[in-house]
N, C-alpha and C positions, 0 to 999 in steps of 0.2 A: 262107029265114030261117037265118039262123046259128046252130047249135046251141053252147048255152055248153061252153068246153071243162072237162074233167074235172080234178081238181088231181091232180097227179103223186104217183104212192105209191113211196115209198121202199121198196127191198127190205130185207128184215130177217132178221138173222142166226138162224140155226135154234137157235142155242143164244147166252148171253150173253158176250160179249167178256171179256177178262182184260187189265188193262192190263200191258203190259210189265215187267219189274223194273227197277229201275236198274243191273243187274250187265248184262243181257243189251243193254243202251244204251252200254257203255263205249266212246269212240273208240278207235279204234287208235294205237298210237304213234306220236307225231311224230319227225320225221329229228332234232329237236335231244334228244327223251327217247332214241331209239336211238343218238345219238353220246354223249350225257352218261353211259348205261349202258356201251356200249363201250370208253370210255376210264378213266371211274373205277369202274369194276366190274371188266370182264372183264379188261383191260389193266395194269391199276393196279399189280399186286403185281411183276409182273414189269419194267415199266416202271421202278417207283422203284429197284429193286436194279441196273438196268444203266445209268443215266443216268450219265455222270461226275462228278465232284466241282464241277467246275467250272461246272455247269449248274443255273440254278434247276429245282425239279421242279415247282413250281405253275406258273411262267409255260411251261414246257415245255408242260403238259397244256392249259394255256389257249390255245397256239398252235394246238394239234392239234383242240381243238373249235371254234377259229374257222375252221380250213382245213375241215373238212368238214362243218361249218355253211355255208361257202361255197359248198361244191362237193357237193350231196346225196349224186348218184350215187356219191361212194365209198362210203358206208355200205350198198350194196346191191352191192357184190364181195363175193366170198367173204372171211368174215370171217378166216380162216386169213391168207390172201394180204394182208390189210390190216394184221392183226397182226403180220406177218414185216416188210413195209416200215417200218410204224413204229419196231420193235425195230432195226433195221438202221441205221436214223438214229440213233435213239436211243445206241445203244452208242459211236457214235463223236461223241454231243455236237452234232451239227447239228439245228437246230430249223426247224421248219417255217412259221414267222412269214415271208409272203410279202415284207414289206420288207426282210429279211436276203438273200434269196435264197440260202440255204443248202441245202435238199432241198425235193423236189417230190413230191408222191403224184398219180397219174393213173390212172381207170378204162380196164382195156385188155381187148378180150375173146379170147378164145383159142378153140381149136377141139380137143375132147379125142374120143377112143373114148367112148361109152356102157357103161360097166358094168353087168352084173347084180348088184345088192346080194348075194344070196346067193351065189351062184357067182364073183364076179370075174371070169365073161368077157365079150367084149364084146359086146353085144346091139346088136338094132335097136329104134329107137323107132316110134311109131305111123305114122309117116310112110316106112317102111322103110330109112332113114337109120342108119349105124352111129354118125356124128360128131353133137356136139352142143356148143353153146356155153357158154363158161364167161365169166362175166367177174371179172377179177382186178384188184388193185390193183398200179402198176408204180412201183419208186422210182426217182426221177432226183436227182444233186446237182448243184448250181450251182457255177461256177466260185469263185465269193465264200464258197462253203462250204468249198472246198480252202485259200485264204487264210486264213481263220479260223483251219482246224486248224492251218495252218502257224506263225502267229502264236501260236497257245494253245501248243504244245510247244516254242517258244523258235526254231525253227530260220531262220525268217522273220518279225523284227519288221515288215519294212515288204515287202509285194509288190503288184505291181499287173500288169495284162495289158491288152495294146492288140493289134488289128487293121492292118495296113497295105492302105491301097488301092492301087490301080494308080497314080490320081494324085498320092499324096504321094512327097516325095524321102525314098528311103531306100536305106542304104548300111550293110551288114554285112561284117566282117571278123572272121579269127581270127588264130591266131598267139600270139604271146609276149605280146600287149597286145590282145586283142578289143575288138572296138568296135561299137558300134551306133549310129547316127545317123539319127532319123527325125524329119522336118518334116513335119508333116501339113496337106496343101492345103486350108487353111479356107477360101481365097475362090473355091473351085471348088462350082459351084452342084451341089447332090444329091450329094455326095462319098461318103456312104453307098449310093448306089445304085450306085458305082463298082466292079466285080470288088476282091475280095481277094486279095492275091498272097502274104502271109504274115501270121504272129503272132508275139508273142514276150511270154514273162514275164519283169518285169525287177523284182530283189529286193534286199535288204541283209539281208545275213546277220548272226547274234549279234554279231560279232566285226566289224560293220561294214562287210564287205567286198562292195562291190557285184558282182551277177552278173547277167546276162542269158542267155536260153534262148531261141533262136529256131526256127520250125518253118516249112516250107515245105507249098506246097499238097498235095503228094503225101502227107505225113503226114497232113495234113486229110482226104485220099481214102481213104486205108487204116483210118481211125477210122470214117468212114460206111459204108465196105464192112464193119467189123466188128460194126456197129449193126445189131439185127435189125428197126429199124422205118425206117432211115433212105431206104431205097427201095423204089419200089412191086415186086412180084414176079410171076413169070408160070410158068407149069407148063413145064417142059422134059421133053419124052417121053424123050430120051435118058439126062438124068441122074435120069430119077424123081421129080423134086422140082422145087419153086419156085426160080427164083433171080433174081436183082435184077435188074431192065430197065434199069436207066441213068437212069431216069425217079423223081425224088425223091419220095417220101410225102408229100402236102400237111398231112397231120394230125401229120407227126414237128416236133418242135422244130428238126430239121436244114433245115427250111423256115420254120417260123414264126419260129422266134430263131438264124437261121443265125451271124450275127457272135458271139452270146454262145456258142454250141457252139464255135465255132474260139476262141474266147478260153478257153474250158474245156478243151480238147485241149492247147492251148500251157501251159497252168496244171498240168495233171495229168501231161503229159511232163516237164516241171520238178521236180516233186516224185518222179517215178518215179528221176530220176538220183542222188537221193539214199539215203546207208543208212540206212535207218527201223527199225533194229532196236533203237533206244535205246526203252525203256519208254513215255517221251514220247511218243513218234512213232508208237505202235500205233493209237491212231484215227486217223491221216492213212493208214497202211497199208492199215486196214482198210477205209476208206472208197475206197479205189483199186480195190483186189481184190473189192469188194461192187459196185460200180457198172459194172466190167468184165465179171461176171456178169450184171446186167442187161441191159447192152449188147447180151451175145451170146445174150439170150431164155431164160437162165435165173433162177431166184430162188433164192438162195443161201439157205441155213438159218443163221438168227441164231445167232452164239455169242459168249462174254464176250469182250471186248478184251484183256484182261491175261493169261488163261490157254488161251483157245481152247477152254475146256470148252461144249459146246454148251446153249442155252438150251432147258430144257423149255417146252411151250406151255400157255398159260395153261389151267386146269381148265375153265374155263367153255367152252371153245370144244370140250370132248368129243373131244380128239384126247388117246392115250397117249403119239403122240411125234408130231413133225413128218414129213412126207412130201413132199419136194420133187417128186415126178411130179403131185403133186396139182394143180401150178399150171403141167406144160409144156406148149406150144403144138405142134400136128401139124398145124398150117394149112398149112406148107411142103409136106408129105408126103402130102396131100390130093389125089389125080388127080381131074382134072374130070370128068364125069360121061360124056363121050364118050371119054375116055382109060384108062378103069379097065380092068384085064387081066380075063380070065376067074375069074369066083371070087370078085372085089372084092365087099365089100360082104354078104357072107354070112353076118357074125356068127360066125365061127369063129376071130377075132382080129383084132388091131390088123395091119395093112399093115406 
């Protein structure tokens, strides 16, 4: 005969529970809130002081807000590196609105020795490794940004950049009457999949004179070799550092936007050929110098364009002064585990 089931008894706490206070249930700040706070509180004072007169300050900050909200990983980067990237673009007057193609920020991981906060000496972490990863924000300018600055300073009211594909009809002559003839092969199927053989910038100077600057693929290759991210690297035991393998880094813009990078190389070379000492051209000169530093894997400390005075870091970052060593990447100097010399990784100092 079936026994009637006993009612289930719920366990009772030994003491009465206390409802959580509203203060204990506050949600963590959202990406939008963190971004708004970073732009309008942390960076606002310095940002407003360095933007050129020809740039709308409210519109510039709105573009920044849209950029970081669209790529939330940026707000998780080291905030000092993010502020430096923003200031280096802002002092030149280059906007982050993606529709303009002036400037871009992207997250990048670097490896650095882990330091003891008390002594400043290299230390080992829980896994016995000296190295730690750090996420920083890296700045890059687009070729349209250089064209914009050239027009803004009055040097080139009109400027264009073009690439030449192997299937195009192209002639380039120098001398007393230099001439460039370029007839794109529009009827060729998948023209843009053909190899690029040259690129050029064509502009009209303020006095109406036309000018053209042509670069060959040798110049493009040198620009790629000068870039810290264009090629994959591998450890060279003799050189005791990582060296380019010749294989393109699939995550580099040299792989994802190759034609645009070739155009930018032509444009940047073109503007480097001018005397940019005039005060009106200083933003253009600063942009060229800044991006060359980023290309080489360095993050330049921001300074004022007009007098070169260094910019102080925002007080909210907690820095008394900038330190570019904070963002240096040691990845190319770290040997693989099976190639470390005796004593490496003992915490005695950075290799």
